[in-house]
C-alpha positions in Angstrom: 8.6 -5.0 22.6 5.2 -3.9 23.8 3.7 -5.0 27.1 0.0 -4.5 27.9 -1.9 -4.4 31.2 -5.3 -3.9 32.7 -4.3 -5.5 36.0 -4.9 -9.1 37.1 -8.7 -8.4 37.5 -9.0 -8.4 33.6 -7.3 -11.8 33.4 -9.1 -13.7 36.0 -11.7 -14.9 33.5 -9.0 -16.4 31.3 -8.4 -20.2 31.5 -7.1 -21.2 34.9 -3.8 -22.7 33.6 -3.0 -19.5 31.8 -3.5 -17.4 35.0 -1.4 -19.9 37.0 1.3 -19.6 34.3 1.4 -15.9 34.6 1.5 -15.9 38.4 4.5 -18.3 38.5 6.4 -16.7 35.6 7.4 -13.2 36.8 8.9 -12.2 33.4 5.4 -12.7 31.9 3.3 -11.0 34.5 1.2 -8.1 33.1 2.3 -4.7 34.4 0.1 -2.9 36.8 -2.0 -0.1 35.3 0.0 3.2 35.3 -1.5 6.5 36.2 -3.1 8.1 33.1 -0.5 10.9 32.7 2.4 8.4 32.8 1.0 6.0 30.2 3.0 5.5 27.1 0.1 5.0 24.7 0.9 3.3 21.4 -0.1 4.4 17.9 -0.2 1.8 15.0 -0.9 2.6 11.4 -2.4 0.0 9.0 -0.1 -0.6 6.0 -1.1 -2.0 2.6 1.2 -3.8 0.2 -0.7 -3.9 -3.1 0.6 -0.9 -5.1 3.7 -1.4 -7.3 5.5 0.2 -10.2 6.7 -1.1 -13.5 10.3 0.0 -12.8 10.4 -1.8 -9.5 8.1 -4.7 -10.0 7.0 -5.1 -13.6 3.4 -4.1 -12.9 1.5 -1.2 -11.3 -0.6 -3.6 -9.1 -3.5 -1.7 -7.4 -2.5 1.6 -8.9 -4.4 0.1 -12.0 -7.8 -1.5 -11.5 -11.0 -2.4 -13.1 -13.9 -2.8 -10.7 -17.6 -2.7 -10.5 -19.5 -1.7 -7.4 -22.3 -4.2 -7.9 -24.2 -3.2 -4.8 -24.0 0.5 -5.6 -26.8 2.8 -7.0 -24.4 5.7 -7.6 -24.2 7.5 -10.9 -21.1 5.6 -11.9 -20.5 2.1 -10.7 -17.8 0.8 -13.1 -14.3 2.2 -12.9 -11.3 1.6 -15.2 -8.0 3.0 -14.0 -4.8 2.7 -16.1 -1.9 3.8 -14.1 0.4 3.5 -17.1 -1.2 6.7 -18.6 0.7 9.9 -18.2 0.2 13.6 -18.9 1.7 14.8 -22.2 5.0 15.8 -20.5 5.1 12.6 -18.5 5.1 14.4 -15.1 2.0 12.9 -13.5 -0.1 9.7 -13.9 -3.6 10.7 -15.1 -5.6 7.5 -14.2 -4.9 6.0 -10.8 -7.1 4.2 -8.3 -7.4 7.1 -5.9 -9.5 10.2 -5.3 -6.3 11.8 -3.9 -2.9 12.1 -5.6 0.3 11.2 -3.9 2.7 14.2 -3.6 5.6 11.7 -4.1 4.1 10.2 -7.3 3.5 6.5 -7.7 5.6 4.3 -5.5 6.1 0.5 -4.9 5.0 -1.0 -1.6 7.6 -3.7 -2.3 10.5 -1.3 -2.7 12.8 -1.6 0.4 13.7 2.1 0.0 10.1 3.1 0.1 9.5 0.8 3.1 12.4 2.6 4.9 10.8 5.9 4.0 7.5 4.7 5.5 9.1 3.7 8.7 11.0 7.0 8.9 7.8 9.0 8.1 5.9 7.0 10.8 8.5 7.6 13.5 8.7 11.3 12.6 5.0 11.7 13.4 4.8 9.6 16.5 3.6 6.3 15.0 5.1 3.3 16.9 4.5 0.5 14.4 2.7 -0.9 11.4 0.0 -3.6 11.3 0.5 -5.0 7.8 -2.5 -6.2 5.9 -1.5 -9.8 5.5 -3.3 -12.6 3.7 -1.4 -15.9 3.7 2.1 -17.3 3.3 2.0 -17.4 -0.5 0.5 -14.0 -0.9 2.6 -11.0 -1.9 1.9 -9.4 1.5 4.2 -12.0 3.0 7.1 -10.9 0.7 6.4 -7.3 2.0 6.4 -8.6 5.6 9.8 -10.3 5.4 11.3 -7.2 3.7 9.7 -4.8 6.3 11.1 -6.8 9.2 14.6 -6.5 7.8 14.2 -2.7 7.4 12.6 -2.2 10.8 15.6 -3.8 12.5 17.5 -0.5 11.8 14.9 1.6 13.6 14.0 -0.2 16.9 11.9 0.4 18.8 9.4 -0.1 16.0 6.7 -2.8 15.7 5.7 -4.7 12.7 2.4 -6.5 13.4 -0.1 -8.5 11.4 -3.6 -7.2 10.4 -4.8 -10.6 9.1 -7.1 -10.1 6.2 -8.7 -13.6 6.4 -11.2 -12.9 3.6 -8.3 -12.9 1.1 -7.7 -16.6 1.9 -11.4 -17.5 1.9 -11.8 -15.8 -1.5 -8.8 -17.6 -2.9 -10.0 -20.9 -1.5 -13.7 -20.4 -2.4 -13.9 -23.7 -4.1 -12.2 -25.6 -1.2 -13.9 -27.3 1.7 -14.3 -25.6 5.1 -11.9 -28.2 6.6 -9.2 -27.3 3.9 -9.6 -23.6 4.7 -9.2 -24.2 8.5 -6.2 -26.4 7.9 -4.6 -23.7 5.7 -5.2 -20.9 8.1 -3.8 -22.9 11.0 -0.7 -23.8 9.0 -0.2 -20.1 8.2 -0.5 -19.3 11.9 2.1 -21.9 12.7 4.3 -20.3 9.9 4.0 -16.9 11.6 5.2 -18.4 14.9 8.1 -20.4 13.3 9.3 -17.7 10.9 8.1 -14.3 12.3 7.2 -14.3 16.0 10.0 -16.6 17.2 12.7 -14.8 15.3 11.4 -11.3 15.5 9.9 -11.1 18.9 11.6 -7.7 19.5 9.5 -6.3 16.6 6.3 -8.2 17.2 3.5 -6.4 19.1 3.1 -8.4 22.4 0.8 -8.7 25.3 3.2 -10.2 27.9 4.4 -13.4 26.2 1.5 -13.4 23.7 1.9 -12.1 20.2 -0.9 -9.8 19.3 -2.7 -10.5 16.0 -5.2 -8.1 14.5 -8.0 -9.9 12.7 -9.9 -8.0 10.1 -12.7 -10.5 9.6 -15.4 -11.0 7.0 -13.7 -14.2 5.9 -13.7 -17.0 8.4 -16.9 -18.0 10.1 -17.1 -18.2 13.9 -17.3 -22.0 13.6 -14.1 -22.1 11.5 -12.3 -19.8 13.8 -13.3 -21.8 16.9 -11.9 -24.9 15.2 -8.6 -23.1 14.5 -8.4 -22.0 18.2 -8.9 -25.6 19.3 -5.9 -26.9 17.3 -2.5 -26.9 19.1 0.4 -24.8 18.1 4.1 -25.7 18.4 5.5 -22.8 20.5 9.1 -21.9 21.0 11.2 -19.3 22.8 8.8 -18.8 25.7 6.0 -17.5 23.4 2.4 -18.2 24.3 -0.7 -18.5 22.1 -1.8 -15.3 20.3 -4.1 -12.5 21.5 -6.7 -11.9 18.8 -8.0 -8.4 18.4 -10.9 -8.2 15.9 -12.1 -5.2 13.9 -15.1 -3.5 15.5 -16.6 -3.3 12.0 -16.7 -7.1 11.4 -16.9 -8.4 15.0 -18.9 -6.0 17.1 -20.8 -3.4 15.0 -24.0 -5.3 15.7 -25.2 -7.2 18.7 -25.6 -10.3 16.5 -22.0 -10.2 15.4 -20.7 -9.6 18.9 -22.8 -12.4 20.4 -21.3 -14.8 17.8 -17.7 -13.7 18.3 -17.2 -12.4 21.9 -16.0 -15.7 23.3 -13.5 -16.2 20.5 -11.5 -12.9 20.4 -9.7 -10.9 23.0 -10.6 -7.4 22.1 -11.6 -5.1 19.2 -10.0 -2.2 17.2 -11.7 0.6 15.4 -11.5 1.2 11.7 -12.6 3.9 9.2 -15.9 5.3 10.5 -18.6 3.3 8.8 -21.8 5.4 9.0 -24.5 4.6 6.4 -26.1 8.0 5.9 -27.8 8.0 2.4 -26.4 10.6 0.1 -28.5 13.5 -1.1 -28.9 14.2 -4.9 -25.9 16.6 -4.8 -23.7 13.6 -3.8 -24.8 11.1 -6.3 -21.2 9.8 -6.8 -21.7 7.7 -3.6 -24.3 5.7 -1.9 -23.5 6.7 1.7 -21.6 9.4 3.4 -20.5 10.4 6.9 -20.3 13.9 8.4 -17.3 14.8 10.5 -19.7 14.6 13.5 -20.6 11.1 12.5 -16.9 10.1 12.7 -16.8 11.2 16.3 -20.0 9.4 17.1 -18.5 6.2 15.6 -15.4 6.6 17.8 -17.8 6.9 20.8 -19.4 3.6 19.8 -16.0 2.0 19.5 -15.0 3.4 22.9 -18.2 2.2 24.7 -17.9 -1.3 23.3 -14.1 -1.6 23.9 -14.2 -0.4 27.5 -17.3 -2.6 28.3 -15.6 -5.5 26.7 -12.5 -5.3 28.9 -14.5 -4.8 32.1 -17.3 -7.3 31.4 -16.3 -10.1 29.0 -14.2 -13.1 29.9 -10.9 -13.1 27.9 -11.2 -9.6 26.6 -7.9 -7.9 27.6 -7.5 -4.9 25.4 -9.2 -2.6 22.9 -8.0 -0.1 20.3 -9.5 3.2 19.1 -9.0 4.6 15.6 -8.5 7.8 13.8 -8.9 8.2 10.0 -8.5 11.3 7.9 -11.4 10.6 5.5 -12.5 8.1 2.8 -13.5 7.9 -0.8 -13.6 4.3 -2.0 -14.3 4.9 -5.7 -10.7 4.1 -6.3 -11.3 0.4 -5.6 -15.0 0.5 -6.7 -16.0 -0.1 -3.2 -14.4 -3.6 -3.5 -17.6 -4.6 -5.3 -19.9 -3.1 -2.7 -21.3 0.4 -2.0 -19.5 3.6 -2.6 -18.9 5.6 0.5 -17.5 9.0 1.4 -16.1 10.5 4.6 -15.0 14.1 4.2 -11.5 15.2 5.2 -12.7 18.5 6.6 -15.7 20.1 8.2 -16.8 23.0 5.8 -18.2 25.0 8.7 -15.5 24.8 11.4 -12.7 24.0 8.9 -11.5 21.3 11.3 -10.3 18.1 9.8 -11.9 14.8 10.5 -8.5 13.7 11.7 -8.4 16.5 14.3 -12.0 15.9 15.5 -11.4 12.2 16.2 -8.1 12.8 17.9 -9.7 15.4 20.1 -12.4 13.0 21.1 -9.8 10.5 22.4 -7.7 13.1 24.1 -10.8 14.3 26.0 -12.2 10.8 26.7 -12.1 9.3 30.2 -12.0 5.8 28.6 -8.6 5.5 27.1 -7.8 2.7 24.6 -4.5 0.7 24.7 -3.7 1.6 21.1 -4.9 4.1 18.5 -5.0 2.5 15.0 -4.7 4.7 12.0 -6.4 3.2 9.0 -4.3 3.9 7.1 -0.9 5.3 6.3 -0.9 4.4 2.6 -4.2 3.1 1.3 -4.7 5.4 -1.7 -7.5 3.3 -3.3 -9.7 4.0 -0.4 -8.3 7.5 0.1 -7.6 6.9 3.7 -3.9 7.7 3.6 -2.1 10.2 5.8 0.9 10.5 3.5 1.6 13.9 1.8 -0.9 14.7 -1.0 -0.7 16.9 -4.1 -3.5 19.2 -3.0 -3.0 19.3 0.8 0.7 18.4 1.1 1.6 17.4 4.7 -1.6 18.4 6.5 -2.6 14.9 7.8 1.0 14.2 8.9 1.3 17.5 10.9 -2.1 16.8 12.5 -1.0 13.2 13.4 2.2 14.5 15.0 0.4 17.2 16.9 -2.1 14.8 18.4 0.2 11.8 19.0 2.5 14.1 21.0 -0.4 15.2 23.2 -1.7 11.7 23.6 1.6 10.3 24.7 2.5 13.5 26.6 5.9 13.8 24.8 7.6 16.8 23.2 6.6 18.0 19.8 9.2 18.5 17.0 7.7 19.5 13.6 11.1 19.7 11.9 11.1 16.0 11.0 7.8 15.8 9.2 9.1 16.7 5.7 12.6 15.2 6.0 11.7 11.6 5.2 10.1 12.6 1.8 13.2 14.7 1.0 15.4 11.7 1.8 13.3 9.3 -0.4 13.2 11.8 -3.3 17.0 12.2 -3.1 17.5 8.5 -2.8 15.5 7.8 -6.0 17.4 10.6 -7.8 20.7 9.0 -6.8 19.5 5.6 -8.0 18.7 7.2 -11.4 22.1 9.0 -11.7 23.8 5.8 -10.7 22.8 4.2 -14.0 24.8 6.9 -15.8 28.1 5.6 -17.1 31.2 7.1 -15.4 29.2 9.1 -12.9 30.2 8.3 -9.3 27.3 8.5 -6.8 28.8 6.5 -4.0 29.4 9.5 -1.7 25.8 10.6 -2.0 24.6 7.1 -1.1 26.8 7.2 1.9 25.4 10.6 3.0 21.8 9.3 2.4 22.5 6.4 4.8 23.6 8.9 7.4 20.5 11.0 6.9 18.2 8.0 7.4 20.0 7.2 10.7 19.7 10.8 11.8 16.0 11.0 11.1 15.5 7.6 12.8 17.1 9.1 15.9 15.2 12.4 15.6 18.3 14.4 15.1 16.5 16.6 12.5 18.9 19.5 12.6 21.9 17.4 11.6 19.7 15.4 9.1 18.7 18.7 7.4 22.2 19.9 7.3 23.3 16.7 5.6 20.4 16.9 3.1 21.8 20.3 2.1 25.2 18.8 1.5 23.5 16.1 -0.6 21.8 18.8 -2.7 25.2 20.5 -3.3 26.5 17.1 -4.3 23.8 16.7 -6.9 24.5 20.2 -8.2 28.2 19.2 -8.7 27.1 16.0 -10.5 24.7 17.8 -12.8 27.4 20.2 -13.9 29.3 17.2 -15.2 26.3 16.0 -17.3 25.0 16.8 -20.7 21.3 16.0 -21.5 20.3 15.6 -25.1 16.8 15.0 -26.4 16.1 12.7 -29.4 12.7 12.1 -31.0 11.8 9.1 -33.1 8.6 8.6 -35.0 7.2 5.5 -36.7 6.7 3.8 -38.9 9.9 5.2 -40.4 13.4 4.0 -41.4 14.4 4.7 -37.7 11.4 2.8 -36.2 10.2 0.2 -38.6 7.9 -2.8 -38.7 9.7 -6.2 -38.5 6.6 -7.8 -39.9 4.6 -6.0 -42.6 1.8 -4.2 -40.7 -1.9 -4.2 -41.7 -3.3 -0.8 -42.6 -6.9 0.4 -42.4 -8.3 4.0 -42.7 -4.7 5.4 -42.7 -4.0 3.7 -39.4 -2.4 0.4 -38.3 -4.8 -2.3 -37.6 -4.2 -5.0 -34.9 -6.4 -7.8 -33.5 -5.9 -10.9 -31.4 -3.9 -12.7 -34.1 -2.3 -9.7 -35.9 0.0 -7.5 -33.8 2.4 -4.7 -34.6 6.1 -5.5 -34.3 8.5 -2.6 -34.4 12.3 -2.3 -34.0 14.8 0.6 -33.9 17.7 0.8 -36.2 20.9 -0.5 -34.6 22.4 3.0 -34.4 19.5 4.3 -32.2 19.3 1.0 -30.3 23.1 1.1 -29.5 22.7 4.8 -28.4 20.0 3.8 -25.9 21.9 0.8 -24.6 24.9 3.0 -24.0 23.2 5.9 -22.2 21.1 6.5 -19.2 17.8 8.1 -20.1 14.3 9.1 -19.4 11.9 7.9 -22.1 8.3 8.3 -23.2 6.3 6.3 -25.7 3.3 8.1 -27.3 0.5 6.7 -29.5 -3.1 7.1 -30.3 -5.5 4.1 -30.1 -9.1 3.3 -30.9 -11.1 0.3 -29.8 -13.2 -1.0 -32.7 -15.7 -3.3 -31.0 -17.9 -3.0 -27.8 -15.8 -5.4 -25.7 -13.8 -4.9 -22.5 -10.3 -5.5 -23.7 -6.6 -5.0 -23.2 -4.1 -3.1 -25.3 -0.6 -4.3 -24.4 2.8 -3.0 -25.4 5.7 -5.3 -24.8 9.4 -4.6 -25.3 12.6 -6.6 -25.7 13.9 -7.0 -22.1 16.6 -9.0 -20.4 15.2 -8.3 -16.9 13.5 -11.2 -15.2 11.2 -11.2 -12.2 12.8 -12.3 -8.9 10.2 -15.0 -8.9 9.5 -16.0 -12.6 5.8 -16.3 -13.1 5.0 -14.5 -9.9 1.5 -13.1 -9.7 0.0 -10.5 -7.5 -3.5 -11.2 -6.1 -6.3 -8.7 -5.5 -9.8 -9.4 -4.2 -13.2 -7.9 -4.7 -16.2 -8.9 -2.6 -18.8 -8.8 -5.3 -22.5 -9.5 -5.0 -23.8 -12.2 -5.2 -20.5 -14.1 -5.2 -16.9 -13.3 -4.1 -14.2 -13.1 -6.7 -10.5 -12.1 -7.2 -8.0 -11.7 -9.9 -4.3 -11.8 -10.4 -1.7 -9.6 -12.2 1.5 -11.1 -13.5 4.8 -9.3 -13.0 6.5 -8.7 -16.3 9.3 -6.3 -16.9 9.0 -6.6 -20.6 5.5 -5.1 -20.4 5.6 -1.4 -21.2 1.9 -0.9 -20.6 -1.3 -2.8 -20.3 -4.3 -0.5 -21.0 -7.9 -1.6 -20.2 -10.4 -0.2 -22.7 -14.1 -0.6 -23.0 -15.5 2.3 -25.1 -15.2 1.7 -28.8 -15.1 4.3 -31.7 -13.2 7.0 -29.9 -9.5 8.0 -30.5 -7.6 8.2 -27.2 -4.0 9.3 -26.7 -1.5 7.4 -24.6 1.8 8.6 -23.0 3.7 5.9 -21.1 7.1 5.5 -19.5 10.1 3.7 -21.0 12.7 2.6 -18.5 16.4 2.1 -18.8 16.2 -0.9 -16.4 13.4 -2.6 -18.3 13.9 -2.1 -22.0 16.9 -3.7 -23.6 16.7 -2.5 -27.2 18.5 -5.6 -28.5 15.8 -6.7 -31.0 15.1 -9.8 -28.9 11.4 -9.5 -28.8 9.0 -11.5 -30.9 9.8 -11.3 -34.6 13.1 -9.5 -33.7 11.2 -6.6 -32.4 11.9 -4.0 -29.7 8.2 -3.0 -29.3 5.2 -5.3 -29.8 1.6 -4.0 -29.7 -0.9 -6.8 -28.9 -4.6 -7.1 -27.9 -7.4 -9.5 -27.3 -9.8 -7.4 -29.4 -9.4 -5.1 -32.5 -7.7 -1.7 -32.4 -6.4 1.1 -34.7 -3.1 2.7 -33.9 -1.6 5.9 -35.2 1.0 8.7 -34.3 3.5 6.3 -32.7 6.6 8.1 -31.4 9.2 8.0 -28.7 11.2 10.7 -27.0 14.3 10.3 -24.9 16.4 12.5 -22.7 20.0 11.0 -22.9 22.3 11.6 -19.9 26.0 11.5 -20.5 29.1 12.7 -18.6 30.9 15.6 -20.4 34.0 14.5 -22.3 33.5 11.0 -20.9 34.8 12.1 -17.4 
């Protein structure tokens, strides 16, 4: 549990009853300010929960995206990303919503194993907790919150806080009255107290007895928020009303904003440096950019405001700085707004933006209560500090180096790469566990031990155990045979269950005429009996100038944990706000967004043992069904599988 203090002088301006309560409740008194060298400064990382995988969730979520930067004047303002598309050998995804590529490949933010990896990775580089981007109770971010809290219990002390993205709710309720929005927000606040803060107070960031809520803003109006604050909360277990820390970007970046909000919130936190320097012709991919010097100037503004807020404004009790490694928001099409770029490195000094911002705070005489890292995993805005394909662990090593200095604690670089090794091995064990007669239980047991060792920073023993796990994999692999089969269609092995329509030596489909294909029972039985890695390949051509979807569905016995569950995403488009939802569907092999007609394109997509049943239970007794809302030609359809089998059945 965190406790915050600026001394009683910073609380005297709070309501009188609150001060009396603190004075006569010793357990809730704020601590006196410690000397600077003894401070145990906190580091929080913002965490997103909008990226999924077909294997884990039945959709790619924000790894796929179609967006238009309506307020942009860059060379390209419309972006279509299809995360289903792979390189020819299936090793990498070729179209994802990010200007940087994850070294770990595509992962699911909803996967408890990945959430455990994130916590282990955070602790290994000196991060004390996450502030999860959270929208409302029915949003998928709440599912992620509940899962994260369960995982975090294993690794205390570690905080799971709320970065309340209030604009998600206002977009979703854009056709509702202001009163309805206020009522919903207040009900969600009560839900957080009843189900999160009261039951997980040991994980919740706290200011004395007050849960800390980070409020991103750009959703609720000041009038609406004032109304919410005036409504009573039912409080249990000695918890008090929340401390609201608003983003500097949306609450204090202009004097007008701050004048409107300063009496409603209790402090501010920094975000990705937002400097609107118009781009030169050589940077026509974006509208605005920031130099690395600009990022430091931004942190100076955050510092000046935050320190002045605490010393001068009634009710302002804490402020948070920020450090961000860079930005390129083309992955999310600027969320409908402008396209912005913040470089990760200074080309002259070769220092990273991450390093320069950290160095500013280490040298500053005005120290924040918390440093917020936006973000640990936001690939669509390219602000992540996770390992990248082109720069590996650079941002993580930088983070560890500076959090150690800022907290004045010892540095241990040996733990930086171990969490990713653990996650990679865990996913490998999960795959082998689907192979009949292959016993992976001992490896899972060792992996649990490694996670505990990393969490306790026993990196030497953790690494030794990882090596034992690698030896265990080698023993397992010696027991396996891997055979490759290739199937082309249409053929007697992969045939149409409904007579297809042909045009120009290709198969023609439209909104009423699909392509339904099935495997012979011999091949289908082989796939049902064996573990495998599979790829589906085909060429496709859109025939009309219309934004459209080309969908491949399979026979599948796997149901979503919440049938009909949808994942919501939001763009702030000019002149109006809008959002869209993606349905989770394990039978969906791929869903390709296409806009350019008259060009043949090639697709390579995954086929998963866990998702495809090969039991001819699809529409018209099919195993694969190609469908669209437009008109397409298809050709060169084929599948390849690597079948895994224990030698001699033992």
